[in-house]
All heavy atoms as TSV, in Angstrom:
chain	resi	resn	atom	element	x	y	z
A	1	MET	N	N	54.713	29.441	45.665
A	1	MET	CA	C	54.710	28.841	44.344
A	1	MET	C	C	55.357	29.783	43.325
A	1	MET	O	O	55.960	29.323	42.369
A	1	MET	CB	C	53.267	28.489	43.955
A	1	MET	CG	C	53.159	27.697	42.712
A	1	MET	SD	S	53.851	26.059	42.948
A	1	MET	CE	C	53.359	25.281	41.460
A	2	THR	N	N	55.268	31.086	43.555
A	2	THR	CA	C	55.850	32.050	42.635
A	2	THR	C	C	57.361	31.883	42.565
A	2	THR	O	O	57.940	31.922	41.476
A	2	THR	CB	C	55.498	33.493	43.059
A	2	THR	OG1	O	54.085	33.617	43.098
A	2	THR	CG2	C	56.066	34.498	42.088
A	3	LEU	N	N	58.009	31.688	43.697
A	3	LEU	CA	C	59.457	31.491	43.721
A	3	LEU	C	C	59.827	30.234	42.936
A	3	LEU	O	O	60.796	30.236	42.169
A	3	LEU	CB	C	59.973	31.401	45.152
A	3	LEU	CG	C	61.477	31.176	45.294
A	3	LEU	CD1	C	62.258	32.314	44.647
A	3	LEU	CD2	C	61.851	31.028	46.754
A	4	LEU	N	N	59.048	29.188	43.093
A	4	LEU	CA	C	59.295	27.946	42.359
A	4	LEU	C	C	59.186	28.177	40.853
A	4	LEU	O	O	60.012	27.687	40.078
A	4	LEU	CB	C	58.318	26.859	42.802
A	4	LEU	CG	C	58.464	25.506	42.125
A	4	LEU	CD1	C	59.851	24.923	42.360
A	4	LEU	CD2	C	57.397	24.555	42.639
A	5	LYS	N	N	58.196	28.955	40.442
A	5	LYS	CA	C	58.043	29.268	39.020
A	5	LYS	C	C	59.241	30.050	38.498
A	5	LYS	O	O	59.724	29.793	37.393
A	5	LYS	CB	C	56.752	30.060	38.776
A	5	LYS	CG	C	55.502	29.235	38.895
A	5	LYS	CD	C	54.282	30.084	38.630
A	5	LYS	CE	C	53.011	29.279	38.777
A	5	LYS	NZ	N	51.820	30.098	38.538
A	6	ILE	N	N	59.727	30.985	39.277
A	6	ILE	CA	C	60.893	31.773	38.878
A	6	ILE	C	C	62.118	30.879	38.753
A	6	ILE	O	O	62.862	30.956	37.767
A	6	ILE	CB	C	61.155	32.922	39.880
A	6	ILE	CG1	C	60.031	33.953	39.805
A	6	ILE	CG2	C	62.512	33.574	39.624
A	6	ILE	CD1	C	60.065	34.981	40.911
A	7	VAL	N	N	62.322	30.005	39.725
A	7	VAL	CA	C	63.463	29.093	39.702
A	7	VAL	C	C	63.374	28.150	38.505
A	7	VAL	O	O	64.358	27.942	37.787
A	7	VAL	CB	C	63.562	28.301	41.029
A	7	VAL	CG1	C	64.563	27.173	40.921
A	7	VAL	CG2	C	63.922	29.234	42.169
A	8	LEU	N	N	62.197	27.582	38.266
A	8	LEU	CA	C	62.036	26.667	37.139
A	8	LEU	C	C	62.195	27.373	35.799
A	8	LEU	O	O	62.794	26.821	34.871
A	8	LEU	CB	C	60.683	25.967	37.215
A	8	LEU	CG	C	60.560	24.905	38.301
A	8	LEU	CD1	C	59.143	24.365	38.360
A	8	LEU	CD2	C	61.562	23.783	38.088
A	9	ASN	N	N	61.698	28.580	35.686
A	9	ASN	CA	C	61.855	29.340	34.450
A	9	ASN	C	C	63.329	29.651	34.195
A	9	ASN	O	O	63.816	29.526	33.067
A	9	ASN	CB	C	61.040	30.626	34.490
A	9	ASN	CG	C	61.052	31.341	33.161
A	9	ASN	OD1	O	60.903	30.727	32.113
A	9	ASN	ND2	N	61.246	32.647	33.198
A	10	THR	N	N	64.035	30.033	35.240
A	10	THR	CA	C	65.468	30.306	35.116
A	10	THR	C	C	66.222	29.039	34.738
A	10	THR	O	O	67.083	29.059	33.855
A	10	THR	CB	C	66.019	30.887	36.428
A	10	THR	OG1	O	65.288	32.080	36.747
A	10	THR	CG2	C	67.497	31.213	36.306
A	11	LEU	N	N	65.886	27.942	35.390
A	11	LEU	CA	C	66.508	26.651	35.069
A	11	LEU	C	C	66.247	26.293	33.610
A	11	LEU	O	O	67.155	25.858	32.899
A	11	LEU	CB	C	65.969	25.561	35.989
A	11	LEU	CG	C	66.480	24.146	35.725
A	11	LEU	CD1	C	67.987	24.067	35.946
A	11	LEU	CD2	C	65.751	23.162	36.632
A	12	TYR	N	N	65.028	26.478	33.165
A	12	TYR	CA	C	64.667	26.199	31.768
A	12	TYR	C	C	65.527	27.022	30.808
A	12	TYR	O	O	66.066	26.496	29.839
A	12	TYR	CB	C	63.186	26.479	31.549
A	12	TYR	CG	C	62.769	26.414	30.105
A	12	TYR	CD1	C	62.621	25.182	29.465
A	12	TYR	CD2	C	62.549	27.571	29.369
A	12	TYR	CE1	C	62.250	25.121	28.123
A	12	TYR	CE2	C	62.179	27.515	28.044
A	12	TYR	CZ	C	62.030	26.280	27.426
A	12	TYR	OH	O	61.682	26.222	26.111
A	13	GLN	N	N	65.661	28.308	31.087
A	13	GLN	CA	C	66.426	29.182	30.198
A	13	GLN	C	C	67.899	28.793	30.176
A	13	GLN	O	O	68.522	28.752	29.105
A	13	GLN	CB	C	66.255	30.635	30.618
A	13	GLN	CG	C	64.873	31.168	30.350
A	13	GLN	CD	C	64.680	32.586	30.864
A	13	GLN	OE1	O	65.569	33.172	31.464
A	13	GLN	NE2	N	63.504	33.141	30.621
A	14	VAL	N	N	68.466	28.497	31.328
A	14	VAL	CA	C	69.878	28.115	31.398
A	14	VAL	C	C	70.112	26.788	30.688
A	14	VAL	O	O	71.043	26.658	29.885
A	14	VAL	CB	C	70.356	28.058	32.860
A	14	VAL	CG1	C	71.725	27.402	32.979
A	14	VAL	CG2	C	70.381	29.449	33.469
A	15	LEU	N	N	69.272	25.807	30.970
A	15	LEU	CA	C	69.428	24.504	30.329
A	15	LEU	C	C	69.260	24.596	28.816
A	15	LEU	O	O	70.011	23.973	28.056
A	15	LEU	CB	C	68.424	23.502	30.896
A	15	LEU	CG	C	68.703	22.979	32.297
A	15	LEU	CD1	C	67.547	22.118	32.775
A	15	LEU	CD2	C	70.009	22.213	32.340
A	16	THR	N	N	68.293	25.372	28.382
A	16	THR	CA	C	68.064	25.535	26.943
A	16	THR	C	C	69.266	26.188	26.278
A	16	THR	O	O	69.734	25.732	25.235
A	16	THR	CB	C	66.790	26.361	26.692
A	16	THR	OG1	O	65.685	25.684	27.288
A	16	THR	CG2	C	66.519	26.521	25.206
A	17	TRP	N	N	69.778	27.239	26.884
A	17	TRP	CA	C	70.931	27.929	26.310
A	17	TRP	C	C	72.145	27.003	26.266
A	17	TRP	O	O	72.821	26.907	25.233
A	17	TRP	CB	C	71.253	29.189	27.112
A	17	TRP	CG	C	72.453	29.899	26.571
A	17	TRP	CD1	C	72.496	30.737	25.497
A	17	TRP	CD2	C	73.791	29.789	27.054
A	17	TRP	NE1	N	73.784	31.162	25.297
A	17	TRP	CE2	C	74.596	30.606	26.230
A	17	TRP	CE3	C	74.375	29.088	28.107
A	17	TRP	CZ2	C	75.965	30.728	26.439
A	17	TRP	CZ3	C	75.742	29.216	28.304
A	17	TRP	CH2	C	76.518	30.027	27.475
A	18	CYS	N	N	72.425	26.324	27.381
A	18	CYS	CA	C	73.594	25.436	27.434
A	18	CYS	C	C	73.466	24.282	26.441
A	18	CYS	O	O	74.403	23.992	25.689
A	18	CYS	CB	C	73.776	24.871	28.842
A	18	CYS	SG	S	74.354	26.066	30.043
A	19	ALA	N	N	72.331	23.625	26.443
A	19	ALA	CA	C	72.133	22.481	25.553
A	19	ALA	C	C	72.202	22.910	24.091
A	19	ALA	O	O	72.814	22.233	23.266
A	19	ALA	CB	C	70.799	21.809	25.849
A	20	SER	N	N	71.605	24.032	23.782
A	20	SER	CA	C	71.605	24.530	22.417
A	20	SER	C	C	73.031	24.881	21.968
A	20	SER	O	O	73.460	24.500	20.879
A	20	SER	CB	C	70.703	25.760	22.308
A	20	SER	OG	O	70.740	26.292	21.015
A	21	SER	N	N	73.759	25.572	22.812
A	21	SER	CA	C	75.135	25.948	22.481
A	21	SER	C	C	76.023	24.733	22.288
A	21	SER	O	O	76.795	24.654	21.323
A	21	SER	CB	C	75.724	26.842	23.573
A	21	SER	OG	O	75.046	28.050	23.645
A	22	ARG	N	N	75.909	23.783	23.211
A	22	ARG	CA	C	76.737	22.570	23.117
A	22	ARG	C	C	76.382	21.750	21.885
A	22	ARG	O	O	77.264	21.234	21.201
A	22	ARG	CB	C	76.573	21.717	24.380
A	22	ARG	CG	C	77.052	22.333	25.679
A	22	ARG	CD	C	78.557	22.454	25.744
A	22	ARG	NE	N	79.209	21.193	25.497
A	22	ARG	CZ	C	79.887	20.493	26.376
A	22	ARG	NH1	N	80.013	20.940	27.588
A	22	ARG	NH2	N	80.456	19.354	26.045
A	23	ALA	N	N	75.107	21.627	21.608
A	23	ALA	CA	C	74.664	20.860	20.436
A	23	ALA	C	C	75.162	21.513	19.150
A	23	ALA	O	O	75.648	20.830	18.243
A	23	ALA	CB	C	73.143	20.733	20.425
A	24	GLN	N	N	75.053	22.830	19.070
A	24	GLN	CA	C	75.504	23.534	17.878
A	24	GLN	C	C	77.011	23.383	17.692
A	24	GLN	O	O	77.486	23.164	16.569
A	24	GLN	CB	C	75.126	25.008	17.950
A	24	GLN	CG	C	73.659	25.254	17.751
A	24	GLN	CD	C	73.314	26.724	17.811
A	24	GLN	OE1	O	74.141	27.580	18.088
A	24	GLN	NE2	N	72.059	27.034	17.555
A	25	GLN	N	N	77.761	23.493	18.775
A	25	GLN	CA	C	79.211	23.357	18.674
A	25	GLN	C	C	79.608	21.950	18.261
A	25	GLN	O	O	80.482	21.757	17.422
A	25	GLN	CB	C	79.883	23.725	20.004
A	25	GLN	CG	C	81.385	23.831	19.899
A	25	GLN	CD	C	81.805	24.936	18.939
A	25	GLN	OE1	O	81.382	26.075	19.069
A	25	GLN	NE2	N	82.630	24.598	17.951
A	26	PHE	N	N	78.945	20.960	18.833
A	26	PHE	CA	C	79.210	19.555	18.482
A	26	PHE	C	C	78.966	19.316	16.993
A	26	PHE	O	O	79.808	18.744	16.292
A	26	PHE	CB	C	78.316	18.641	19.325
A	26	PHE	CG	C	78.469	17.188	19.006
A	26	PHE	CD1	C	79.488	16.445	19.582
A	26	PHE	CD2	C	77.605	16.558	18.124
A	26	PHE	CE1	C	79.638	15.093	19.288
A	26	PHE	CE2	C	77.744	15.217	17.817
A	26	PHE	CZ	C	78.761	14.482	18.400
A	27	VAL	N	N	77.823	19.785	16.523
A	27	VAL	CA	C	77.467	19.598	15.109
A	27	VAL	C	C	78.462	20.340	14.213
A	27	VAL	O	O	78.945	19.784	13.222
A	27	VAL	CB	C	76.020	20.072	14.848
A	27	VAL	CG1	C	75.747	20.238	13.365
A	27	VAL	CG2	C	75.037	19.092	15.466
A	28	GLU	N	N	78.758	21.571	14.562
A	28	GLU	CA	C	79.683	22.347	13.735
A	28	GLU	C	C	81.044	21.655	13.646
A	28	GLU	O	O	81.604	21.513	12.548
A	28	GLU	CB	C	79.864	23.751	14.290
A	28	GLU	CG	C	80.789	24.593	13.431
A	28	GLU	CD	C	80.880	26.038	13.880
A	28	GLU	OE1	O	80.218	26.415	14.864
A	28	GLU	OE2	O	81.610	26.793	13.226
A	29	ASP	N	N	81.585	21.205	14.768
A	29	ASP	CA	C	82.892	20.546	14.770
A	29	ASP	C	C	82.897	19.305	13.884
A	29	ASP	O	O	83.792	19.114	13.063
A	29	ASP	CB	C	83.299	20.170	16.194
A	29	ASP	CG	C	83.588	21.379	17.073
A	29	ASP	OD1	O	83.736	22.504	16.529
A	29	ASP	OD2	O	83.657	21.200	18.309
A	30	HIS	N	N	81.888	18.469	14.047
A	30	HIS	CA	C	81.859	17.216	13.301
A	30	HIS	C	C	81.538	17.406	11.816
A	30	HIS	O	O	82.129	16.747	10.968
A	30	HIS	CB	C	80.894	16.230	13.960
A	30	HIS	CG	C	81.457	15.664	15.218
A	30	HIS	ND1	N	81.432	16.352	16.404
A	30	HIS	CD2	C	82.100	14.501	15.464
A	30	HIS	CE1	C	82.022	15.633	17.340
A	30	HIS	NE2	N	82.449	14.507	16.799
A	31	PHE	N	N	80.639	18.302	11.518
A	31	PHE	CA	C	80.318	18.555	10.107
A	31	PHE	C	C	81.500	19.201	9.392
A	31	PHE	O	O	81.778	18.905	8.236
A	31	PHE	CB	C	79.067	19.434	9.983
A	31	PHE	CG	C	77.781	18.664	9.965
A	31	PHE	CD1	C	77.450	17.768	10.970
A	31	PHE	CD2	C	76.883	18.840	8.928
A	31	PHE	CE1	C	76.271	17.059	10.956
A	31	PHE	CE2	C	75.685	18.132	8.904
A	31	PHE	CZ	C	75.386	17.235	9.917
A	32	ARG	N	N	82.204	20.099	10.093
A	32	ARG	CA	C	83.369	20.747	9.498
A	32	ARG	C	C	84.472	19.714	9.221
A	32	ARG	O	O	85.112	19.739	8.171
A	32	ARG	CB	C	83.884	21.853	10.413
A	32	ARG	CG	C	84.721	22.885	9.688
A	32	ARG	CD	C	84.993	24.105	10.535
A	32	ARG	NE	N	83.816	24.861	10.943
A	32	ARG	CZ	C	83.077	25.635	10.147
A	32	ARG	NH1	N	83.363	25.740	8.875
A	32	ARG	NH2	N	82.045	26.306	10.624
A	33	GLU	N	N	84.680	18.792	10.170
A	33	GLU	CA	C	85.666	17.713	9.978
A	33	GLU	C	C	85.349	16.871	8.747
A	33	GLU	O	O	86.248	16.389	8.066
A	33	GLU	CB	C	85.702	16.791	11.199
A	33	GLU	CG	C	86.442	17.330	12.389
A	33	GLU	CD	C	86.375	16.380	13.567
A	33	GLU	OE1	O	85.965	15.208	13.410
A	33	GLU	OE2	O	86.738	16.812	14.677
A	34	GLU	N	N	84.063	16.686	8.504
A	34	GLU	CA	C	83.638	15.859	7.369
A	34	GLU	C	C	83.616	16.636	6.057
A	34	GLU	O	O	83.320	16.074	5.008
A	34	GLU	CB	C	82.259	15.255	7.643
A	34	GLU	CG	C	82.246	14.279	8.797
A	34	GLU	CD	C	83.101	13.041	8.529
A	34	GLU	OE1	O	83.115	12.551	7.385
A	34	GLU	OE2	O	83.774	12.581	9.477
A	35	GLY	N	N	83.895	17.941	6.122
A	35	GLY	CA	C	84.008	18.731	4.905
A	35	GLY	C	C	82.711	19.297	4.351
A	35	GLY	O	O	82.645	19.672	3.181
A	36	TYR	N	N	81.681	19.387	5.175
A	36	TYR	CA	C	80.419	19.965	4.701
A	36	TYR	C	C	80.560	21.468	4.489
A	36	TYR	O	O	81.365	22.133	5.145
A	36	TYR	CB	C	79.295	19.695	5.706
A	36	TYR	CG	C	78.807	18.267	5.677
A	36	TYR	CD1	C	79.384	17.298	6.500
A	36	TYR	CD2	C	77.784	17.880	4.829
A	36	TYR	CE1	C	78.936	15.980	6.472
A	36	TYR	CE2	C	77.331	16.575	4.784
A	36	TYR	CZ	C	77.912	15.633	5.612
A	36	TYR	OH	O	77.475	14.339	5.583
A	37	ASP	N	N	79.755	22.009	3.588
A	37	ASP	CA	C	79.789	23.445	3.316
A	37	ASP	C	C	79.067	24.217	4.426
A	37	ASP	O	O	78.347	23.647	5.238
A	37	ASP	CB	C	79.167	23.752	1.941
A	37	ASP	CG	C	77.703	23.356	1.881
A	37	ASP	OD1	O	76.857	24.174	2.293
A	37	ASP	OD2	O	77.415	22.223	1.428
A	38	GLU	N	N	79.283	25.538	4.440
A	38	GLU	CA	C	78.729	26.393	5.504
A	38	GLU	C	C	77.205	26.339	5.568
A	38	GLU	O	O	76.624	26.362	6.652
A	38	GLU	CB	C	79.197	27.840	5.330
A	38	GLU	CG	C	80.673	28.045	5.610
A	38	GLU	CD	C	81.072	27.635	7.025
A	38	GLU	OE1	O	80.363	28.002	7.987
A	38	GLU	OE2	O	82.099	26.950	7.157
A	39	GLY	N	N	76.555	26.269	4.424
A	39	GLY	CA	C	75.095	26.196	4.403
A	39	GLY	C	C	74.584	24.950	5.103
A	39	GLY	O	O	73.643	25.016	5.912
A	40	SER	N	N	75.213	23.830	4.827
A	40	SER	CA	C	74.818	22.575	5.479
A	40	SER	C	C	75.102	22.619	6.976
A	40	SER	O	O	74.306	22.140	7.785
A	40	SER	CB	C	75.564	21.391	4.853
A	40	SER	OG	O	75.207	21.237	3.505
A	41	ILE	N	N	76.230	23.210	7.335
A	41	ILE	CA	C	76.586	23.320	8.752
A	41	ILE	C	C	75.568	24.197	9.473
A	41	ILE	O	O	75.110	23.852	10.574
A	41	ILE	CB	C	78.018	23.863	8.917
A	41	ILE	CG1	C	79.027	22.823	8.420
A	41	ILE	CG2	C	78.300	24.237	10.364
A	41	ILE	CD1	C	80.460	23.326	8.337
A	42	ASP	N	N	75.180	25.308	8.875
A	42	ASP	CA	C	74.192	26.204	9.503
A	42	ASP	C	C	72.846	25.509	9.694
A	42	ASP	O	O	72.228	25.640	10.761
A	42	ASP	CB	C	74.009	27.475	8.669
A	42	ASP	CG	C	75.197	28.415	8.764
A	42	ASP	OD1	O	76.003	28.272	9.705
A	42	ASP	OD2	O	75.326	29.295	7.893
A	43	ILE	N	N	72.411	24.770	8.692
A	43	ILE	CA	C	71.141	24.047	8.807
A	43	ILE	C	C	71.224	23.001	9.914
A	43	ILE	O	O	70.307	22.864	10.736
A	43	ILE	CB	C	70.751	23.405	7.459
A	43	ILE	CG1	C	70.369	24.492	6.459
A	43	ILE	CG2	C	69.606	22.405	7.630
A	43	ILE	CD1	C	70.222	24.001	5.032
A	44	ALA	N	N	72.330	22.278	9.959
A	44	ALA	CA	C	72.507	21.252	10.990
A	44	ALA	C	C	72.568	21.879	12.382
A	44	ALA	O	O	72.018	21.332	13.344
A	44	ALA	CB	C	73.772	20.447	10.709
A	45	LYS	N	N	73.215	23.037	12.502
A	45	LYS	CA	C	73.284	23.728	13.799
A	45	LYS	C	C	71.896	24.176	14.260
A	45	LYS	O	O	71.541	24.034	15.434
A	45	LYS	CB	C	74.220	24.930	13.706
A	45	LYS	CG	C	75.681	24.550	13.702
A	45	LYS	CD	C	76.600	25.717	13.411
A	45	LYS	CE	C	76.400	26.899	14.285
A	45	LYS	NZ	N	77.368	27.986	14.020
A	46	GLN	N	N	71.105	24.704	13.331
A	46	GLN	CA	C	69.746	25.128	13.674
A	46	GLN	C	C	68.898	23.933	14.104
A	46	GLN	O	O	68.130	24.014	15.067
A	46	GLN	CB	C	69.096	25.843	12.495
A	46	GLN	CG	C	69.697	27.190	12.193
A	46	GLN	CD	C	69.137	27.809	10.920
A	46	GLN	OE1	O	68.133	27.345	10.384
A	46	GLN	NE2	N	69.780	28.849	10.431
A	47	THR	N	N	69.060	22.834	13.398
A	47	THR	CA	C	68.322	21.616	13.733
A	47	THR	C	C	68.727	21.108	15.114
A	47	THR	O	O	67.873	20.722	15.922
A	47	THR	CB	C	68.572	20.531	12.671
A	47	THR	OG1	O	68.183	21.045	11.394
A	47	THR	CG2	C	67.801	19.265	12.972
A	48	ALA	N	N	70.023	21.121	15.399
A	48	ALA	CA	C	70.510	20.682	16.709
A	48	ALA	C	C	69.964	21.568	17.821
A	48	ALA	O	O	69.577	21.081	18.892
A	48	ALA	CB	C	72.036	20.679	16.724
A	49	ALA	N	N	69.919	22.872	17.578
A	49	ALA	CA	C	69.390	23.801	18.573
A	49	ALA	C	C	67.907	23.537	18.828
A	49	ALA	O	O	67.457	23.519	19.986
A	49	ALA	CB	C	69.607	25.242	18.129
A	50	LEU	N	N	67.148	23.313	17.766
A	50	LEU	CA	C	65.717	23.023	17.929
A	50	LEU	C	C	65.490	21.720	18.693
A	50	LEU	O	O	64.615	21.635	19.557
A	50	LEU	CB	C	65.025	22.967	16.567
A	50	LEU	CG	C	64.873	24.300	15.840
A	50	LEU	CD1	C	64.353	24.073	14.424
A	50	LEU	CD2	C	63.945	25.222	16.612
A	51	LEU	N	N	66.283	20.718	18.370
A	51	LEU	CA	C	66.168	19.439	19.067
A	51	LEU	C	C	66.514	19.591	20.547
A	51	LEU	O	O	65.808	19.071	21.416
A	51	LEU	CB	C	67.075	18.390	18.418
A	51	LEU	CG	C	67.084	17.019	19.072
A	51	LEU	CD1	C	65.692	16.408	19.095
A	51	LEU	CD2	C	68.059	16.102	18.352
A	52	ALA	N	N	67.580	20.312	20.837
A	52	ALA	CA	C	67.963	20.539	22.234
A	52	ALA	C	C	66.848	21.264	22.987
A	52	ALA	O	O	66.505	20.893	24.120
A	52	ALA	CB	C	69.260	21.338	22.304
A	53	CYS	N	N	66.269	22.275	22.367
A	53	CYS	CA	C	65.169	23.018	23.004
A	53	CYS	C	C	63.957	22.112	23.240
A	53	CYS	O	O	63.331	22.179	24.298
A	53	CYS	CB	C	64.770	24.216	22.162
A	53	CYS	SG	S	65.995	25.528	22.158
A	54	ALA	N	N	63.643	21.268	22.268
A	54	ALA	CA	C	62.509	20.356	22.419
A	54	ALA	C	C	62.749	19.372	23.549
A	54	ALA	O	O	61.837	19.081	24.343
A	54	ALA	CB	C	62.259	19.604	21.109
A	55	LEU	N	N	63.973	18.869	23.661
A	55	LEU	CA	C	64.286	17.924	24.740
A	55	LEU	C	C	64.210	18.591	26.111
A	55	LEU	O	O	63.672	18.004	27.057
A	55	LEU	CB	C	65.672	17.314	24.516
A	55	LEU	CG	C	65.777	16.355	23.334
A	55	LEU	CD1	C	67.236	15.977	23.098
A	55	LEU	CD2	C	64.930	15.117	23.566
A	56	ILE	N	N	64.719	19.800	26.221
A	56	ILE	CA	C	64.655	20.517	27.496
A	56	ILE	C	C	63.208	20.852	27.840
A	56	ILE	O	O	62.792	20.747	28.994
A	56	ILE	CB	C	65.526	21.792	27.459
A	56	ILE	CG1	C	67.000	21.438	27.266
A	56	ILE	CG2	C	65.329	22.635	28.717
A	56	ILE	CD1	C	67.596	20.530	28.324
A	57	THR	N	N	62.419	21.226	26.847
A	57	THR	CA	C	61.001	21.511	27.084
A	57	THR	C	C	60.279	20.272	27.605
A	57	THR	O	O	59.485	20.350	28.549
A	57	THR	CB	C	60.335	22.023	25.789
A	57	THR	OG1	O	60.996	23.228	25.386
A	57	THR	CG2	C	58.857	22.298	25.987
A	58	ALA	N	N	60.571	19.122	27.014
A	58	ALA	CA	C	59.957	17.867	27.470
A	58	ALA	C	C	60.398	17.543	28.890
A	58	ALA	O	O	59.586	17.097	29.717
A	58	ALA	CB	C	60.322	16.732	26.520
A	59	LEU	N	N	61.665	17.758	29.186
A	59	LEU	CA	C	62.176	17.519	30.538
A	59	LEU	C	C	61.477	18.420	31.548
A	59	LEU	O	O	61.048	17.961	32.614
A	59	LEU	CB	C	63.686	17.755	30.573
A	59	LEU	CG	C	64.348	17.694	31.941
A	59	LEU	CD1	C	64.253	16.291	32.522
A	59	LEU	CD2	C	65.793	18.150	31.844
A	60	MET	N	N	61.348	19.695	31.220
A	60	MET	CA	C	60.699	20.631	32.136
A	60	MET	C	C	59.218	20.287	32.310
A	60	MET	O	O	58.676	20.429	33.412
A	60	MET	CB	C	60.863	22.067	31.637
A	60	MET	CG	C	62.298	22.562	31.674
A	60	MET	SD	S	63.104	22.419	33.283
A	60	MET	CE	C	62.217	23.640	34.210
A	61	ALA	N	N	58.573	19.821	31.275
A	61	ALA	CA	C	57.170	19.415	31.389
A	61	ALA	C	C	57.039	18.250	32.368
A	61	ALA	O	O	56.104	18.215	33.176
A	61	ALA	CB	C	56.614	19.027	30.026
A	62	GLN	N	N	57.973	17.315	32.301
A	62	GLN	CA	C	57.951	16.190	33.244
A	62	GLN	C	C	58.182	16.662	34.672
A	62	GLN	O	O	57.527	16.196	35.598
A	62	GLN	CB	C	59.019	15.149	32.857
A	62	GLN	CG	C	58.702	14.371	31.620
A	62	GLN	CD	C	57.465	13.508	31.798
A	62	GLN	OE1	O	57.160	13.023	32.885
A	62	GLN	NE2	N	56.735	13.318	30.727
A	63	ILE	N	N	59.112	17.582	34.855
A	63	ILE	CA	C	59.380	18.123	36.192
A	63	ILE	C	C	58.138	18.817	36.734
A	63	ILE	O	O	57.747	18.611	37.892
A	63	ILE	CB	C	60.585	19.083	36.163
A	63	ILE	CG1	C	61.876	18.301	35.917
A	63	ILE	CG2	C	60.683	19.895	37.453
A	63	ILE	CD1	C	63.095	19.162	35.640
A	64	LEU	N	N	57.498	19.624	35.905
A	64	LEU	CA	C	56.285	20.324	36.337
A	64	LEU	C	C	55.169	19.336	36.665
A	64	LEU	O	O	54.420	19.527	37.628
A	64	LEU	CB	C	55.829	21.324	35.275
A	64	LEU	CG	C	56.730	22.536	35.104
A	64	LEU	CD1	C	56.297	23.350	33.893
A	64	LEU	CD2	C	56.729	23.388	36.363
A	65	ARG	N	N	55.061	18.268	35.877
A	65	ARG	CA	C	54.059	17.241	36.141
A	65	ARG	C	C	54.324	16.557	37.482
A	65	ARG	O	O	53.403	16.313	38.261
A	65	ARG	CB	C	54.057	16.216	35.006
A	65	ARG	CG	C	52.682	15.721	34.662
A	65	ARG	CD	C	52.670	14.797	33.450
A	65	ARG	NE	N	52.599	15.598	32.227
A	65	ARG	CZ	C	53.424	15.496	31.209
A	65	ARG	NH1	N	54.387	14.618	31.195
A	65	ARG	NH2	N	53.269	16.247	30.150
A	66	LEU	N	N	55.588	16.263	37.755
A	66	LEU	CA	C	55.945	15.647	39.033
A	66	LEU	C	C	55.626	16.569	40.210
A	66	LEU	O	O	55.113	16.124	41.239
A	66	LEU	CB	C	57.427	15.276	39.057
A	66	LEU	CG	C	57.841	14.068	38.238
A	66	LEU	CD1	C	59.365	13.967	38.188
A	66	LEU	CD2	C	57.238	12.806	38.836
A	67	ILE	N	N	55.941	17.848	40.040
A	67	ILE	CA	C	55.646	18.811	41.113
A	67	ILE	C	C	54.149	18.914	41.334
A	67	ILE	O	O	53.671	18.904	42.471
A	67	ILE	CB	C	56.244	20.183	40.770
A	67	ILE	CG1	C	57.775	20.102	40.849
A	67	ILE	CG2	C	55.706	21.276	41.689
A	67	ILE	CD1	C	58.492	21.326	40.320
A	68	ALA	N	N	53.376	18.995	40.248
A	68	ALA	CA	C	51.912	19.093	40.371
A	68	ALA	C	C	51.328	17.850	41.026
A	68	ALA	O	O	50.427	17.958	41.869
A	68	ALA	CB	C	51.293	19.324	38.997
A	69	THR	N	N	51.854	16.692	40.675
A	69	THR	CA	C	51.377	15.432	41.263
A	69	THR	C	C	51.729	15.374	42.745
A	69	THR	O	O	50.907	14.958	43.567
A	69	THR	CB	C	52.002	14.218	40.541
A	69	THR	OG1	O	51.657	14.305	39.168
A	69	THR	CG2	C	51.507	12.927	41.106
A	70	HIS	N	N	52.938	15.800	43.058
A	70	HIS	CA	C	53.387	15.772	44.461
A	70	HIS	C	C	52.591	16.741	45.330
A	70	HIS	O	O	52.314	16.457	46.475
A	70	HIS	CB	C	54.879	16.107	44.536
A	70	HIS	CG	C	55.427	16.082	45.908
A	70	HIS	ND1	N	55.572	14.916	46.623
A	70	HIS	CD2	C	55.846	17.083	46.720
A	70	HIS	CE1	C	56.061	15.206	47.823
A	70	HIS	NE2	N	56.243	16.513	47.902
A	71	ARG	N	N	52.232	17.881	44.777
A	71	ARG	CA	C	51.515	18.893	45.531
A	71	ARG	C	C	50.011	18.627	45.624
A	71	ARG	O	O	49.318	19.233	46.414
A	71	ARG	CB	C	51.741	20.270	44.911
A	71	ARG	CG	C	53.182	20.728	45.031
A	71	ARG	CD	C	53.373	22.109	44.463
A	71	ARG	NE	N	52.534	23.098	45.092
A	71	ARG	CZ	C	52.846	23.807	46.167
A	71	ARG	NH1	N	54.002	23.611	46.746
A	71	ARG	NH2	N	52.029	24.702	46.661
A	72	ALA	N	N	49.505	17.742	44.774
A	72	ALA	CA	C	48.065	17.447	44.779
A	72	ALA	C	C	47.678	16.774	46.095
A	72	ALA	O	O	48.408	15.936	46.606
A	72	ALA	CB	C	47.704	16.550	43.608
A	73	PRO	N	N	46.520	17.135	46.646
A	73	PRO	CA	C	46.082	16.496	47.881
A	73	PRO	C	C	45.783	15.020	47.651
A	73	PRO	O	O	45.277	14.635	46.608
A	73	PRO	CB	C	44.808	17.263	48.256
A	73	PRO	CG	C	44.390	18.000	47.042
A	73	PRO	CD	C	45.580	18.123	46.154
A	74	HIS	N	N	46.139	14.195	48.617
A	74	HIS	CA	C	45.931	12.748	48.496
A	74	HIS	C	C	44.594	12.340	49.064
A	74	HIS	O	O	44.095	12.692	49.997
A	74	HIS	CB	C	47.025	11.984	49.202
A	74	HIS	CG	C	48.384	12.230	48.593
A	74	HIS	ND1	N	48.592	12.842	47.381
A	74	HIS	CD2	C	49.617	11.929	49.044
A	74	HIS	CE1	C	49.872	12.897	47.121
A	74	HIS	NE2	N	50.525	12.362	48.134
């Protein structure tokens, strides 16, 4: 089970980093195209990063729930 925890933790960190980076870049590109100021872009990027992290956290919680359910004795 320890190896599984290590793999899932690593997966969580990679997914969070990737999703956060992609979300921030997407927001920055589109907000910049629309002419928003740097302050607004920074706030939107932070919001996108938080949302991405929350979504990945929810996904990982579901995965852990599925694993716990699957491993439970029937």
